[in-house]
C-alpha positions as CSV (number, residue, x, y, z in Angstrom):
1,M,130.1,11.4,-2.5
2,K,130.5,14.7,-1.2
3,K,128.1,15.9,1.4
4,Y,127.2,19.4,2.2
5,L,125.5,21.1,5.3
6,L,123.7,24.4,3.9
7,I,122.8,26.7,6.8
8,C,120.3,29.4,5.9
9,N,118.6,32.1,7.6
10,P,115.1,32.8,6.1
11,E,115.5,36.4,7.2
12,A,118.6,37.4,5.3
13,A,118.1,40.1,2.5
14,N,114.4,40.2,3.6
15,G,114.0,36.5,2.5
16,R,115.3,37.1,-1.0
17,G,118.1,34.5,-0.5
18,Y,115.8,31.8,1.0
19,K,113.9,31.5,-2.1
20,L,117.0,30.2,-4.1
21,I,117.6,27.5,-1.5
22,P,115.7,24.8,-4.1
23,A,118.1,26.0,-7.0
24,I,121.1,25.8,-4.9
25,V,120.5,22.3,-3.8
26,D,119.9,21.3,-7.6
27,K,123.0,23.0,-8.4
28,L,125.0,21.3,-5.9
29,T,123.7,17.7,-6.6
30,S,124.0,18.0,-10.2
31,Y,127.4,19.7,-10.7
32,P,129.5,18.1,-13.5
33,E,132.4,16.2,-12.0
34,V,135.1,15.7,-14.4
35,G,136.2,12.1,-14.5
36,G,134.1,11.4,-11.3
37,S,130.9,9.5,-10.6
38,P,129.0,7.7,-13.3
39,A,126.4,9.7,-15.5
40,N,123.3,10.7,-14.0
41,S,124.4,9.9,-10.3
42,P,124.4,13.0,-8.0
43,F,127.6,14.9,-7.5
44,A,126.7,15.5,-3.8
45,C,124.4,14.9,-1.0
46,V,122.8,18.1,0.6
47,E,121.1,18.8,4.0
48,V,119.5,21.9,4.7
49,F,119.2,23.6,8.2
50,K,116.6,26.5,8.4
51,S,117.3,28.9,11.2
52,L,114.0,29.6,13.1
53,R,115.1,32.3,15.7
54,A,118.2,34.4,16.6
55,G,121.0,32.1,18.1
56,H,119.4,29.0,16.6
57,I,122.3,28.6,14.0
58,E,124.8,28.7,16.7
59,E,123.0,26.5,19.1
60,Y,122.6,23.8,16.2
61,L,126.0,23.8,15.1
62,G,127.7,23.5,18.4
63,Q,125.6,20.2,19.0
64,C,125.7,18.8,15.4
65,E,127.6,15.7,14.5
66,L,129.7,17.1,11.7
67,K,132.2,14.3,10.8
68,S,130.0,13.1,7.9
69,F,129.9,16.5,6.0
70,T,132.4,17.7,3.4
71,A,131.7,21.3,4.6
72,V,129.3,23.6,6.2
73,I,128.0,26.2,3.8
74,A,126.5,29.7,5.0
75,V,123.8,30.7,2.6
76,G,123.2,34.6,3.5
77,G,125.1,37.5,4.3
78,D,127.9,38.5,6.7
79,G,125.4,37.9,9.7
80,T,124.7,34.4,8.6
81,L,128.5,33.7,8.2
82,H,129.1,35.2,11.6
83,E,126.5,32.8,13.3
84,V,127.9,29.8,11.4
85,L,131.5,30.6,12.5
86,N,130.5,30.9,16.3
87,G,128.4,27.8,16.0
88,L,131.3,26.1,14.7
89,Y,133.8,27.2,17.2
90,Q,131.9,25.6,19.8
91,Q,133.1,22.3,18.5
92,S,136.6,21.2,19.5
93,P,139.1,22.0,16.9
94,D,139.6,18.5,15.6
95,K,135.6,18.6,14.6
96,R,135.5,21.8,12.8
97,I,134.9,21.2,9.2
98,P,135.7,23.8,6.3
99,I,133.2,26.6,5.8
100,G,131.9,27.7,2.3
101,L,129.7,30.9,1.4
102,I,127.0,31.5,-1.0
103,P,126.5,35.5,-0.4
104,L,122.7,35.9,-0.3
105,G,122.6,38.5,2.3
106,T,122.2,42.4,2.6
107,G,125.8,42.8,3.8
108,N,128.0,40.6,1.8
109,A,131.5,42.2,2.8
110,F,133.4,38.9,3.2
111,S,132.4,37.5,-0.1
112,R,134.6,40.2,-1.7
113,E,137.7,38.4,-0.4
114,L,136.6,35.4,-2.5
115,G,135.7,37.8,-5.4
116,L,132.2,36.7,-5.3
117,L,129.1,39.0,-6.3
118,P,126.2,39.1,-4.1
119,H,123.4,36.7,-5.3
120,K,125.2,35.3,-8.1
121,L,125.1,31.3,-7.8
122,D,127.1,29.8,-10.0
123,P,130.5,31.2,-9.2
124,A,129.7,30.3,-5.5
125,I,128.6,26.9,-6.3
126,E,131.8,26.4,-8.5
127,I,134.1,27.3,-5.5
128,I,132.2,25.0,-3.1
129,C,132.3,22.0,-5.6
130,K,136.0,22.3,-6.7
131,G,136.8,22.0,-2.9
132,Q,140.0,24.1,-2.8
133,L,140.8,24.9,0.9
134,R,142.8,27.7,2.1
135,K,143.6,28.2,5.9
136,V,142.3,31.7,7.1
137,D,142.7,33.6,10.2
138,I,140.0,34.0,12.7
139,A,139.8,36.8,15.4
140,S,138.7,35.8,18.8
141,Y,137.2,38.7,21.0
142,C,136.4,38.9,24.7
143,C,134.3,41.4,26.4
144,G,133.5,40.5,30.0
145,E,133.3,36.6,30.4
146,Q,132.0,36.2,26.9
147,Q,134.4,34.8,24.1
148,R,133.3,34.9,20.7
149,Y,134.8,35.0,17.1
150,F,134.6,37.0,13.9
151,I,136.0,36.5,10.5
152,N,135.5,40.0,9.0
153,I,135.7,43.0,11.2
154,I,134.5,44.2,14.7
155,S,133.6,48.2,14.8
156,M,132.6,50.7,17.4
157,G,131.4,54.2,17.5
158,F,130.2,55.9,14.4
159,A,130.4,52.6,12.4
160,V,127.8,51.0,14.9
161,A,125.5,53.8,14.7
162,A,125.5,53.7,10.9
163,G,125.0,49.9,11.1
164,L,122.2,50.1,13.4
165,T,120.5,52.6,10.9
166,A,121.5,50.4,8.0
167,K,119.6,47.5,9.6
168,K,116.2,49.6,9.4
169,L,116.9,50.0,5.8
170,K,117.8,46.6,4.8
171,Y,115.0,46.7,2.1
172,L,117.2,48.8,0.0
173,G,119.8,46.1,-0.3
174,S,123.7,47.2,-0.3
175,S,122.8,50.8,-0.8
176,A,121.3,50.9,2.9
177,Y,125.0,50.9,4.3
178,T,125.9,53.9,2.2
179,L,122.7,56.0,3.0
180,A,123.0,55.1,6.8
181,T,126.7,56.2,6.8
182,L,125.7,59.5,5.3
183,W,122.8,59.9,7.5
184,Q,124.9,59.3,10.9
185,A,127.8,61.5,9.6
186,L,125.5,64.4,10.6
187,F,125.5,63.2,14.4
188,L,129.1,62.5,15.0
189,K,130.1,61.8,18.5
190,T,133.8,61.7,19.7
191,S,135.0,59.2,22.5
192,A,138.2,58.7,24.6
193,Y,139.9,55.5,23.4
194,T,142.5,53.8,25.3
195,I,144.1,51.2,22.8
196,T,146.9,48.6,23.6
197,L,148.6,47.2,20.5
198,D,150.8,44.1,21.4
199,G,151.4,45.5,24.7
200,K,151.9,49.2,23.8
201,T,149.3,51.6,25.1
202,Q,148.0,54.8,23.8
203,T,145.1,57.3,24.1
204,Q,143.4,58.9,21.2
205,A,140.1,60.8,20.8
206,A,138.2,59.1,17.9
207,T,134.8,58.9,16.1
208,L,135.2,55.4,15.0
209,A,137.3,52.3,15.6
210,S,137.6,49.1,13.7
211,V,139.7,46.0,13.7
212,S,139.7,44.1,10.5
213,N,140.8,40.6,9.6
214,S,139.8,41.1,6.0
215,R,139.5,44.1,3.8
216,Y,135.9,45.0,3.1
217,T,132.9,46.1,5.4
218,G,129.3,46.8,4.4
219,T,129.9,45.0,1.0
220,S,131.7,47.8,-0.7
221,F,133.6,49.9,1.9
222,L,137.2,49.1,1.6
223,I,138.0,49.8,5.1
224,A,141.2,48.1,5.5
225,P,142.8,47.9,2.1
226,E,146.1,46.5,3.4
227,A,144.6,43.6,5.5
228,K,145.5,40.0,4.6
229,I,143.3,37.1,5.7
230,D,146.2,34.8,6.5
231,D,149.0,36.9,7.8
232,G,148.5,36.5,11.4
233,L,147.8,40.3,12.2
234,L,144.7,42.4,12.5
235,D,144.4,46.0,11.1
236,L,143.3,48.8,13.4
237,V,141.7,51.8,11.8
238,L,140.7,54.8,14.0
239,L,138.9,57.9,12.5
240,K,140.3,60.7,14.8
241,K,138.1,63.7,15.8
242,I,136.7,65.4,12.6
243,S,134.3,67.9,11.6
244,K,131.0,67.0,10.0
245,P,131.7,68.6,6.7
246,R,135.1,67.1,6.5
247,V,133.9,63.5,7.2
248,L,131.4,64.1,4.2
249,R,134.2,65.2,2.0
250,L,136.3,62.3,2.8
251,F,133.5,59.7,2.6
252,P,134.1,58.8,-1.1
253,S,137.6,57.6,-0.3
254,I,136.5,54.7,1.6
255,Y,135.3,52.9,-1.7
256,S,139.0,52.9,-3.0
257,G,140.7,52.5,0.3
258,K,142.3,56.0,0.1
259,H,140.9,57.2,3.2
260,I,144.0,55.8,5.2
261,H,146.2,58.2,3.7
262,Y,144.4,61.2,5.2
263,P,145.7,62.7,8.6
264,E,142.4,62.1,10.3
265,I,142.9,58.4,9.9
266,F,145.2,56.2,12.1
267,T,146.0,52.7,11.2
268,Q,148.1,50.0,13.0
269,R,148.6,46.3,12.7
270,A,149.0,43.8,15.5
271,R,148.3,40.3,16.8
272,K,146.7,41.3,19.9
273,I,144.4,44.5,20.6
274,R,142.5,45.7,23.5
275,I,140.3,48.6,23.4
276,E,138.8,50.6,26.2
277,C,136.5,53.6,25.9
278,E,134.8,56.2,27.8
279,P,131.9,56.1,27.6
280,Q,131.4,52.5,27.3
281,L,130.6,51.5,23.3
282,L,128.4,48.8,21.8
283,L,130.4,46.4,19.4
284,S,129.4,45.3,16.0
285,P,131.2,42.1,14.9
286,D,130.7,41.1,11.3
287,G,127.8,43.5,11.0
288,E,125.9,42.1,14.1
289,F,125.6,43.7,17.6
290,S,126.7,42.1,20.5
291,G,129.1,43.2,23.5
292,Y,130.6,46.4,24.9
293,T,134.0,47.7,25.5
294,P,136.5,47.1,26.9
295,V,137.1,44.4,24.3
296,E,140.3,42.2,23.9
297,I,141.0,40.8,20.6
298,E,143.5,38.2,19.2
299,C,144.3,36.9,15.8
300,L,144.1,33.1,15.5
301,H,146.6,32.5,12.6
302,Q,145.4,30.3,9.9
303,D,143.0,28.6,12.4
304,L,140.2,27.6,10.0
305,N,139.7,26.0,6.3
306,F,137.7,28.0,4.0
307,L,136.5,26.8,0.7
308,W,138.4,29.4,-1.6
309,P,138.7,30.2,-5.4
310,S,141.9,29.1,-7.2
311,K,141.9,32.5,-8.8
312,I,140.1,35.8,-7.5
313,Q,138.6,38.3,-9.8
314,Q,137.8,41.8,-8.3
């Protein structure tokens, strides 16, 4: 019998996702296994961990005995997945079990890689129960003496300002990111970036820098359309110095990924990236807020198993 550890943050999406935990448990335990266990016997055993405070998920997973579980399932948004990832990486590599995702947060960017729509339970449950694994890249980042990990994106500059504003608008759901970005476009600030890509250094005045492991951010922004989750490379996107009217005109192109073709955007792929900035900037890994520049980022090629669909529908 399969055994899943469900990790949930009751604050995700203002608590909307947490209310669905009983339904999720029921679907996981009663999933119809073809040619499997006898009729009326449970498909899986499920344990639920409820986070009580910031950092609780990481603390719990870092100390938890995981060998009896088939997978650990993040029930929430990108922030919950980020905490699950960093908790799991406190374990030694041989003790890290696969991760699955049920996207029930405000920001559900990584779920787009799996072809999942937010708050739709059945497709997410099906992926988990079918148990197909894919080895995905994970990015490690160091600022000061702190080493942490992200699966989606790390941002600084304009994107962080928009993310902090979106946090105050979480009650609006995924539209919070669009409104926050438009609002912060009125207050653009340019910083001096020094960027080293696989040992080659350059300087650039920019309003935004992001390093992506996957394609989306903020659920629907196709920030790095050429990023691949298992190629061993990270995608740098820089928004150069730009006027406020121009950024507002270009904004719609981020939904289709066409923004990367404009001269104000610089993109480059690398395995190791170091970013320094003047003035020092706050970092936003996977939509959370932790650490400051300078930051060193490295792609860990196919370092973790993720429960993945056999066919993705976008």
